[in-house]
N, CA, C and O atoms as a Tripos MOL2 file, in Angstrom:
@<TRIPOS>MOLECULE
protein
  228   227    57     0     0
PROTEIN
NO_CHARGES

@<TRIPOS>ATOM
      1 N         147.4530  168.3980    2.1360 N.3       1 UNK1
      2 CA        146.2990  169.0510    2.7090 C.3       1 UNK1
      3 C         145.3690  167.9940    3.2880 C.2       1 UNK1
      4 O         145.3620  166.8330    2.8790 O.2       1 UNK1
      5 N         144.5950  168.4460    4.2490 N.am      2 UNK2
      6 CA        143.6430  167.5690    4.9120 C.3       2 UNK2
      7 C         142.2690  168.2250    4.9170 C.2       2 UNK2
      8 O         142.1410  169.4330    4.7170 O.2       2 UNK2
      9 N         141.2570  167.4160    5.1450 N.am      3 UNK3
     10 CA        139.9000  167.9400    5.2510 C.3       3 UNK3
     11 C         139.8610  169.0320    6.3090 C.2       3 UNK3
     12 O         140.3860  168.8560    7.4080 O.2       3 UNK3
     13 N         139.2460  170.1460    5.9840 N.am      4 UNK4
     14 CA        139.1480  171.2650    6.9170 C.3       4 UNK4
     15 C         140.2020  172.3320    6.7160 C.2       4 UNK4
     16 O         140.0570  173.4450    7.2220 O.2       4 UNK4
     17 N         141.2770  172.0120    5.9790 N.am      5 UNK5
     18 CA        142.3020  173.0090    5.6740 C.3       5 UNK5
     19 C         141.7280  174.0430    4.7050 C.2       5 UNK5
     20 O         140.8730  173.7250    3.8780 O.2       5 UNK5
     21 N         142.2020  175.2690    4.8180 N.am      6 UNK6
     22 CA        141.7300  176.3420    3.9400 C.3       6 UNK6
     23 C         142.9180  176.8900    3.1630 C.2       6 UNK6
     24 O         143.8970  177.3500    3.7510 O.2       6 UNK6
     25 N         142.8260  176.8360    1.8420 N.am      7 UNK7
     26 CA        143.8690  177.3690    0.9650 C.3       7 UNK7
     27 C         143.6790  178.8760    0.8960 C.2       7 UNK7
     28 O         142.6290  179.3510    0.4650 O.2       7 UNK7
     29 N         144.7060  179.6460    1.3240 N.am      8 UNK8
     30 CA        144.5410  181.0990    1.3690 C.3       8 UNK8
     31 C         145.4540  181.8560    0.4120 C.2       8 UNK8
     32 O         145.1660  183.0030    0.0700 O.2       8 UNK8
     33 N         146.5570  181.2330   -0.0300 N.am      9 UNK9
     34 CA        147.4600  181.8900   -0.9870 C.3       9 UNK9
     35 C         148.0930  180.8580   -1.9060 C.2       9 UNK9
     36 O         148.3690  179.7270   -1.5040 O.2       9 UNK9
     37 N         148.3180  181.2700   -3.1490 N.am     10 UNK10
     38 CA        149.0930  180.4800   -4.0990 C.3      10 UNK10
     39 C         150.1930  181.3830   -4.6210 C.2      10 UNK10
     40 O         149.9170  182.4460   -5.1780 O.2      10 UNK10
     41 N         151.4430  180.9630   -4.4430 N.am     11 UNK11
     42 CA        152.6050  181.7440   -4.8840 C.3      11 UNK11
     43 C         152.5460  183.1850   -4.3710 C.2      11 UNK11
     44 O         152.8950  184.1210   -5.0900 O.2      11 UNK11
     45 N         152.1000  183.3540   -3.1160 N.am     12 UNK12
     46 CA        152.0670  184.6750   -2.5000 C.3      12 UNK12
     47 C         150.8720  185.5300   -2.8720 C.2      12 UNK12
     48 O         150.7500  186.6590   -2.3980 O.2      12 UNK12
     49 N         149.9820  185.0090   -3.7160 N.am     13 UNK13
     50 CA        148.7930  185.7570   -4.1250 C.3      13 UNK13
     51 C         147.5990  185.3290   -3.2760 C.2      13 UNK13
     52 O         147.2160  184.1590   -3.2990 O.2      13 UNK13
     53 N         147.0040  186.2630   -2.5230 N.am     14 UNK14
     54 CA        145.8180  185.9250   -1.7330 C.3      14 UNK14
     55 C         144.6740  185.4830   -2.6450 C.2      14 UNK14
     56 O         144.4900  186.0350   -3.7300 O.2      14 UNK14
     57 N         143.9120  184.4890   -2.2050 N.am     15 UNK15
     58 CA        142.8330  183.9490   -3.0220 C.3      15 UNK15
     59 C         141.4910  184.6240   -2.7680 C.2      15 UNK15
     60 O         140.5350  184.4080   -3.5130 O.2      15 UNK15
     61 N         141.4170  185.4360   -1.7260 N.am     16 UNK16
     62 CA        140.1640  186.1230   -1.4140 C.3      16 UNK16
     63 C         139.7300  186.9620   -2.6080 C.2      16 UNK16
     64 O         140.5080  187.7630   -3.1260 O.2      16 UNK16
     65 N         138.5000  186.7800   -3.0380 N.am     17 UNK17
     66 CA        137.9560  187.5600   -4.1400 C.3      17 UNK17
     67 C         138.1840  186.9570   -5.5150 C.2      17 UNK17
     68 O         137.6140  187.4400   -6.4940 O.2      17 UNK17
     69 N         139.0060  185.9080   -5.6180 N.am     18 UNK18
     70 CA        139.2430  185.2770   -6.9130 C.3      18 UNK18
     71 C         138.1510  184.2540   -7.2040 C.2      18 UNK18
     72 O         137.5930  183.6470   -6.2900 O.2      18 UNK18
     73 N         137.8560  184.0730   -8.4820 N.am     19 UNK19
     74 CA        136.8760  183.0640   -8.8760 C.3      19 UNK19
     75 C         137.5260  181.6840   -8.8260 C.2      19 UNK19
     76 O         138.7510  181.5730   -8.7860 O.2      19 UNK19
     77 N         136.7150  180.6450   -8.8290 N.am     20 UNK20
     78 CA        137.2390  179.2800   -8.8300 C.3      20 UNK20
     79 C         138.0970  179.0380  -10.0650 C.2      20 UNK20
     80 O         139.1170  178.3510   -9.9920 O.2      20 UNK20
     81 N         137.6880  179.5970  -11.1900 N.am     21 UNK21
     82 CA        138.4510  179.4610  -12.4330 C.3      21 UNK21
     83 C         139.8400  180.0860  -12.2970 C.2      21 UNK21
     84 O         140.8280  179.5070  -12.7480 O.2      21 UNK21
     85 N         139.9150  181.2550  -11.6840 N.am     22 UNK22
     86 CA        141.2030  181.9280  -11.4810 C.3      22 UNK22
     87 C         142.1000  181.1160  -10.5410 C.2      22 UNK22
     88 O         143.3090  181.0220  -10.7510 O.2      22 UNK22
     89 N         141.5000  180.5400   -9.5150 N.am     23 UNK23
     90 CA        142.2690  179.7280   -8.5680 C.3      23 UNK23
     91 C         142.7980  178.4800   -9.2590 C.2      23 UNK23
     92 O         143.9570  178.1080   -9.0720 O.2      23 UNK23
     93 N         141.9550  177.8290  -10.0590 N.am     24 UNK24
     94 CA        142.3970  176.6350  -10.7910 C.3      24 UNK24
     95 C         143.5510  176.9670  -11.7200 C.2      24 UNK24
     96 O         144.4990  176.1890  -11.8300 O.2      24 UNK24
     97 N         143.4860  178.1140  -12.3930 N.am     25 UNK25
     98 CA        144.5690  178.5260  -13.2980 C.3      25 UNK25
     99 C         145.8790  178.7160  -12.5360 C.2      25 UNK25
    100 O         146.9480  178.3760  -13.0420 O.2      25 UNK25
    101 N         145.7980  179.2620  -11.3120 N.am     26 UNK26
    102 CA        147.0060  179.4860  -10.5160 C.3      26 UNK26
    103 C         147.6210  178.1720  -10.0350 C.2      26 UNK26
    104 O         148.8180  178.1100   -9.7510 O.2      26 UNK26
    105 N         146.8020  177.1210   -9.9430 N.am     27 UNK27
    106 CA        147.2940  175.8220   -9.4940 C.3      27 UNK27
    107 C         147.9500  175.0190  -10.6140 C.2      27 UNK27
    108 O         148.6670  174.0530  -10.3510 O.2      27 UNK27
    109 N         147.7070  175.4150  -11.8500 N.am     28 UNK28
    110 CA        148.2760  174.6920  -12.9840 C.3      28 UNK28
    111 C         149.7510  175.0300  -13.1300 C.2      28 UNK28
    112 O         150.1710  176.1670  -12.9160 O.2      28 UNK28
    113 N         150.5180  174.0290  -13.4950 N.am     29 UNK29
    114 CA        151.9450  174.2440  -13.7070 C.3      29 UNK29
    115 C         152.4990  173.1370  -14.5790 C.2      29 UNK29
    116 O         151.8080  172.1700  -14.8980 O.2      29 UNK29
    117 N         153.7320  173.2910  -14.9520 N.am     30 UNK30
    118 CA        154.4090  172.2720  -15.7480 C.3      30 UNK30
    119 C         154.7210  171.0700  -14.8600 C.2      30 UNK30
    120 O         154.8460  171.2040  -13.6430 O.2      30 UNK30
    121 N         154.8450  169.9140  -15.4670 N.am     31 UNK31
    122 CA        155.1980  168.7110  -14.7290 C.3      31 UNK31
    123 C         156.5170  168.9400  -14.0000 C.2      31 UNK31
    124 O         157.5030  169.3590  -14.6050 O.2      31 UNK31
    125 N         156.5300  168.6660  -12.7150 N.am     32 UNK32
    126 CA        157.7250  168.8420  -11.8970 C.3      32 UNK32
    127 C         157.8740  170.2260  -11.2900 C.2      32 UNK32
    128 O         158.7120  170.4250  -10.4110 O.2      32 UNK32
    129 N         157.0750  171.1870  -11.7440 N.am     33 UNK33
    130 CA        157.1400  172.5490  -11.2030 C.3      33 UNK33
    131 C         156.5690  172.5610   -9.7890 C.2      33 UNK33
    132 O         155.5540  171.9200   -9.5150 O.2      33 UNK33
    133 N         157.2260  173.2900   -8.8990 N.am     34 UNK34
    134 CA        156.7560  173.4010   -7.5250 C.3      34 UNK34
    135 C         155.9720  174.6910   -7.3620 C.2      34 UNK34
    136 O         156.3800  175.7450   -7.8490 O.2      34 UNK34
    137 N         154.8440  174.5980   -6.6740 N.am     35 UNK35
    138 CA        153.9860  175.7510   -6.4230 C.3      35 UNK35
    139 C         153.8970  175.9310   -4.9110 C.2      35 UNK35
    140 O         153.6460  174.9740   -4.1790 O.2      35 UNK35
    141 N         154.1030  177.1630   -4.4500 N.am     36 UNK36
    142 CA        154.0300  177.4560   -3.0230 C.3      36 UNK36
    143 C         152.5910  177.7670   -2.6370 C.2      36 UNK36
    144 O         151.9560  178.6510   -3.2120 O.2      36 UNK36
    145 N         152.0900  177.0270   -1.6560 N.am     37 UNK37
    146 CA        150.7310  177.2230   -1.1660 C.3      37 UNK37
    147 C         150.7770  177.6670    0.2880 C.2      37 UNK37
    148 O         151.6260  177.2150    1.0560 O.2      37 UNK37
    149 N         149.8640  178.5510    0.6620 N.am     38 UNK38
    150 CA        149.7100  178.9190    2.0690 C.3      38 UNK38
    151 C         148.3610  178.3650    2.5130 C.2      38 UNK38
    152 O         147.3170  178.6960    1.9510 O.2      38 UNK38
    153 N         148.4090  177.5190    3.5280 N.am     39 UNK39
    154 CA        147.2150  176.8130    3.9840 C.3      39 UNK39
    155 C         146.9680  177.1210    5.4510 C.2      39 UNK39
    156 O         147.8850  177.0850    6.2720 O.2      39 UNK39
    157 N         145.7230  177.4230    5.7670 N.am     40 UNK40
    158 CA        145.3350  177.6200    7.1630 C.3      40 UNK40
    159 C         144.8270  176.2840    7.6780 C.2      40 UNK40
    160 O         143.8530  175.7340    7.1630 O.2      40 UNK40
    161 N         145.4980  175.7720    8.6990 N.am     41 UNK41
    162 CA        145.1120  174.4950    9.2880 C.3      41 UNK41
    163 C         144.0260  174.7170   10.3300 C.2      41 UNK41
    164 O         144.1050  175.6260   11.1570 O.2      41 UNK41
    165 N         143.0240  173.8740   10.2700 N.am     42 UNK42
    166 CA        141.9590  173.9740   11.2700 C.3      42 UNK42
    167 C         142.4190  173.2140   12.5030 C.2      42 UNK42
    168 O         142.5360  171.9880   12.4850 O.2      42 UNK42
    169 N         142.6730  173.9400   13.5530 N.am     43 UNK43
    170 CA        143.1030  173.3210   14.8030 C.3      43 UNK43
    171 C         142.0700  173.6380   15.8690 C.2      43 UNK43
    172 O         141.6800  174.7880   16.0700 O.2      43 UNK43
    173 N         141.6540  172.6200   16.5230 N.am     44 UNK44
    174 CA        140.6840  172.8430   17.5880 C.3      44 UNK44
    175 C         141.0870  172.0250   18.8070 C.2      44 UNK44
    176 O         141.8180  171.0390   18.7100 O.2      44 UNK44
    177 N         140.5960  172.4590   19.9380 N.am     45 UNK45
    178 CA        140.8560  171.7560   21.1870 C.3      45 UNK45
    179 C         139.5130  171.2910   21.7240 C.2      45 UNK45
    180 O         138.5770  172.0810   21.8500 O.2      45 UNK45
    181 N         139.4260  170.0370   22.0320 N.am     46 UNK46
    182 CA        138.1890  169.5000   22.5980 C.3      46 UNK46
    183 C         138.3660  169.3370   24.1000 C.2      46 UNK46
    184 O         139.3440  168.7510   24.5620 O.2      46 UNK46
    185 N         137.4210  169.8550   24.8460 N.am     47 UNK47
    186 CA        137.4200  169.6870   26.3030 C.3      47 UNK47
    187 C         136.3490  168.6500   26.6220 C.2      47 UNK47
    188 O         135.1570  168.8970   26.4390 O.2      47 UNK47
    189 N         136.7820  167.5040   27.0960 N.am     48 UNK48
    190 CA        135.8550  166.4270   27.4000 C.3      48 UNK48
    191 C         135.7010  166.2850   28.9020 C.2      48 UNK48
    192 O         136.6740  166.3700   29.6510 O.2      48 UNK48
    193 N         134.4770  166.0700   29.3280 N.am     49 UNK49
    194 CA        134.1930  165.9100   30.7530 C.3      49 UNK49
    195 C         133.4420  164.5990   30.9480 C.2      49 UNK49
    196 O         132.5690  164.2400   30.1580 O.2      49 UNK49
    197 N         133.7940  163.9050   31.9970 N.am     50 UNK50
    198 CA        133.1290  162.6540   32.3230 C.3      50 UNK50
    199 C         132.7540  162.6880   33.7910 C.2      50 UNK50
    200 O         133.5640  163.0660   34.6390 O.2      50 UNK50
    201 N         131.5370  162.2970   34.0870 N.am     51 UNK51
    202 CA        131.0970  162.2660   35.4790 C.3      51 UNK51
    203 C         131.2140  160.8400   35.9980 C.2      51 UNK51
    204 O         130.6440  159.9130   35.4230 O.2      51 UNK51
    205 N         131.9490  160.6730   37.0760 N.am     52 UNK52
    206 CA        132.0870  159.3440   37.6740 C.3      52 UNK52
    207 C         130.7930  158.9730   38.3830 C.2      52 UNK52
    208 O         130.2360  159.7660   39.1420 O.2      52 UNK52
    209 N         130.3270  157.7720   38.1280 N.am     53 UNK53
    210 CA        129.1100  157.2900   38.7860 C.3      53 UNK53
    211 C         129.3890  155.9160   39.3850 C.2      53 UNK53
    212 O         130.1960  155.1590   38.8450 O.2      53 UNK53
    213 N         128.7320  155.5870   40.4920 N.am     54 UNK54
    214 CA        128.9370  154.2730   41.1060 C.3      54 UNK54
    215 C         128.4760  153.1580   40.1690 C.2      54 UNK54
    216 O         127.4770  153.2960   39.4630 O.2      54 UNK54
    217 N         129.2110  152.0660   40.1760 N.am     55 UNK55
    218 CA        128.8420  150.9000   39.3780 C.3      55 UNK55
    219 C         127.9720  149.9970   40.2370 C.2      55 UNK55
    220 O         128.3440  149.6670   41.3630 O.2      55 UNK55
    221 N         126.8260  149.5970   39.7220 N.am     56 UNK56
    222 CA        125.9390  148.7140   40.4760 C.3      56 UNK56
    223 C         126.1290  147.2870   40.0000 C.2      56 UNK56
    224 O         126.1190  147.0220   38.7980 O.2      56 UNK56
    225 N         126.3060  146.3440   40.9630 N.am     57 UNK57
    226 CA        126.4940  144.9280   40.6380 C.3      57 UNK57
    227 C         125.1820  144.2230   40.5280 C.2      57 UNK57
    228 O         125.1470  143.0220   40.2600 O.2      57 UNK57
@<TRIPOS>BOND
     1     1     2 1
     2     2     3 1
     3     3     4 2
     4     3     5 am
     5     5     6 1
     6     6     7 1
     7     7     8 2
     8     7     9 am
     9     9    10 1
    10    10    11 1
    11    11    12 2
    12    11    13 am
    13    13    14 1
    14    14    15 1
    15    15    16 2
    16    15    17 am
    17    17    18 1
    18    18    19 1
    19    19    20 2
    20    19    21 am
    21    21    22 1
    22    22    23 1
    23    23    24 2
    24    23    25 am
    25    25    26 1
    26    26    27 1
    27    27    28 2
    28    27    29 am
    29    29    30 1
    30    30    31 1
    31    31    32 2
    32    31    33 am
    33    33    34 1
    34    34    35 1
    35    35    36 2
    36    35    37 am
    37    37    38 1
    38    38    39 1
    39    39    40 2
    40    39    41 am
    41    41    42 1
    42    42    43 1
    43    43    44 2
    44    43    45 am
    45    45    46 1
    46    46    47 1
    47    47    48 2
    48    47    49 am
    49    49    50 1
    50    50    51 1
    51    51    52 2
    52    51    53 am
    53    53    54 1
    54    54    55 1
    55    55    56 2
    56    55    57 am
    57    57    58 1
    58    58    59 1
    59    59    60 2
    60    59    61 am
    61    61    62 1
    62    62    63 1
    63    63    64 2
    64    63    65 am
    65    65    66 1
    66    66    67 1
    67    67    68 2
    68    67    69 am
    69    69    70 1
    70    70    71 1
    71    71    72 2
    72    71    73 am
    73    73    74 1
    74    74    75 1
    75    75    76 2
    76    75    77 am
    77    77    78 1
    78    78    79 1
    79    79    80 2
    80    79    81 am
    81    81    82 1
    82    82    83 1
    83    83    84 2
    84    83    85 am
    85    85    86 1
    86    86    87 1
    87    87    88 2
    88    87    89 am
    89    89    90 1
    90    90    91 1
    91    91    92 2
    92    91    93 am
    93    93    94 1
    94    94    95 1
    95    95    96 2
    96    95    97 am
    97    97    98 1
    98    98    99 1
    99    99   100 2
   100    99   101 am
   101   101   102 1
   102   102   103 1
   103   103   104 2
   104   103   105 am
   105   105   106 1
   106   106   107 1
   107   107   108 2
   108   107   109 am
   109   109   110 1
   110   110   111 1
   111   111   112 2
   112   111   113 am
   113   113   114 1
   114   114   115 1
   115   115   116 2
   116   115   117 am
   117   117   118 1
   118   118   119 1
   119   119   120 2
   120   119   121 am
   121   121   122 1
   122   122   123 1
   123   123   124 2
   124   123   125 am
   125   125   126 1
   126   126   127 1
   127   127   128 2
   128   127   129 am
   129   129   130 1
   130   130   131 1
   131   131   132 2
   132   131   133 am
   133   133   134 1
   134   134   135 1
   135   135   136 2
   136   135   137 am
   137   137   138 1
   138   138   139 1
   139   139   140 2
   140   139   141 am
   141   141   142 1
   142   142   143 1
   143   143   144 2
   144   143   145 am
   145   145   146 1
   146   146   147 1
   147   147   148 2
   148   147   149 am
   149   149   150 1
   150   150   151 1
   151   151   152 2
   152   151   153 am
   153   153   154 1
   154   154   155 1
   155   155   156 2
   156   155   157 am
   157   157   158 1
   158   158   159 1
   159   159   160 2
   160   159   161 am
   161   161   162 1
   162   162   163 1
   163   163   164 2
   164   163   165 am
   165   165   166 1
   166   166   167 1
   167   167   168 2
   168   167   169 am
   169   169   170 1
   170   170   171 1
   171   171   172 2
   172   171   173 am
   173   173   174 1
   174   174   175 1
   175   175   176 2
   176   175   177 am
   177   177   178 1
   178   178   179 1
   179   179   180 2
   180   179   181 am
   181   181   182 1
   182   182   183 1
   183   183   184 2
   184   183   185 am
   185   185   186 1
   186   186   187 1
   187   187   188 2
   188   187   189 am
   189   189   190 1
   190   190   191 1
   191   191   192 2
   192   191   193 am
   193   193   194 1
   194   194   195 1
   195   195   196 2
   196   195   197 am
   197   197   198 1
   198   198   199 1
   199   199   200 2
   200   199   201 am
   201   201   202 1
   202   202   203 1
   203   203   204 2
   204   203   205 am
   205   205   206 1
   206   206   207 1
   207   207   208 2
   208   207   209 am
   209   209   210 1
   210   210   211 1
   211   211   212 2
   212   211   213 am
   213   213   214 1
   214   214   215 1
   215   215   216 2
   216   215   217 am
   217   217   218 1
   218   218   219 1
   219   219   220 2
   220   219   221 am
   221   221   222 1
   222   222   223 1
   223   223   224 2
   224   223   225 am
   225   225   226 1
   226   226   227 1
   227   227   228 2
@<TRIPOS>SUBSTRUCTURE
     1 UNK1         2 RESIDUE 1 A UNK
     2 UNK2         6 RESIDUE 1 A UNK
     3 UNK3        10 RESIDUE 1 A UNK
     4 UNK4        14 RESIDUE 1 A UNK
     5 UNK5        18 RESIDUE 1 A UNK
     6 UNK6        22 RESIDUE 1 A UNK
     7 UNK7        26 RESIDUE 1 A UNK
     8 UNK8        30 RESIDUE 1 A UNK
     9 UNK9        34 RESIDUE 1 A UNK
    10 UNK10       38 RESIDUE 1 A UNK
    11 UNK11       42 RESIDUE 1 A UNK
    12 UNK12       46 RESIDUE 1 A UNK
    13 UNK13       50 RESIDUE 1 A UNK
    14 UNK14       54 RESIDUE 1 A UNK
    15 UNK15       58 RESIDUE 1 A UNK
    16 UNK16       62 RESIDUE 1 A UNK
    17 UNK17       66 RESIDUE 1 A UNK
    18 UNK18       70 RESIDUE 1 A UNK
    19 UNK19       74 RESIDUE 1 A UNK
    20 UNK20       78 RESIDUE 1 A UNK
    21 UNK21       82 RESIDUE 1 A UNK
    22 UNK22       86 RESIDUE 1 A UNK
    23 UNK23       90 RESIDUE 1 A UNK
    24 UNK24       94 RESIDUE 1 A UNK
    25 UNK25       98 RESIDUE 1 A UNK
    26 UNK26      102 RESIDUE 1 A UNK
    27 UNK27      106 RESIDUE 1 A UNK
    28 UNK28      110 RESIDUE 1 A UNK
    29 UNK29      114 RESIDUE 1 A UNK
    30 UNK30      118 RESIDUE 1 A UNK
    31 UNK31      122 RESIDUE 1 A UNK
    32 UNK32      126 RESIDUE 1 A UNK
    33 UNK33      130 RESIDUE 1 A UNK
    34 UNK34      134 RESIDUE 1 A UNK
    35 UNK35      138 RESIDUE 1 A UNK
    36 UNK36      142 RESIDUE 1 A UNK
    37 UNK37      146 RESIDUE 1 A UNK
    38 UNK38      150 RESIDUE 1 A UNK
    39 UNK39      154 RESIDUE 1 A UNK
    40 UNK40      158 RESIDUE 1 A UNK
    41 UNK41      162 RESIDUE 1 A UNK
    42 UNK42      166 RESIDUE 1 A UNK
    43 UNK43      170 RESIDUE 1 A UNK
    44 UNK44      174 RESIDUE 1 A UNK
    45 UNK45      178 RESIDUE 1 A UNK
    46 UNK46      182 RESIDUE 1 A UNK
    47 UNK47      186 RESIDUE 1 A UNK
    48 UNK48      190 RESIDUE 1 A UNK
    49 UNK49      194 RESIDUE 1 A UNK
    50 UNK50      198 RESIDUE 1 A UNK
    51 UNK51      202 RESIDUE 1 A UNK
    52 UNK52      206 RESIDUE 1 A UNK
    53 UNK53      210 RESIDUE 1 A UNK
    54 UNK54      214 RESIDUE 1 A UNK
    55 UNK55      218 RESIDUE 1 A UNK
    56 UNK56      222 RESIDUE 1 A UNK
    57 UNK57      226 RESIDUE 1 A UNK
């Protein structure tokens, strides 16, 4: 996961409406156990504009 990602499901269970304690419990597992997470990636497009100006010597 990266900064800005949003965790939306753990093992197919939507996290909307769950308390932080409930979410933490769902993340706990035995050593080596794999947990399936569904993450919404924040993707954005930046439109950059530059105005060309004459260079003065």
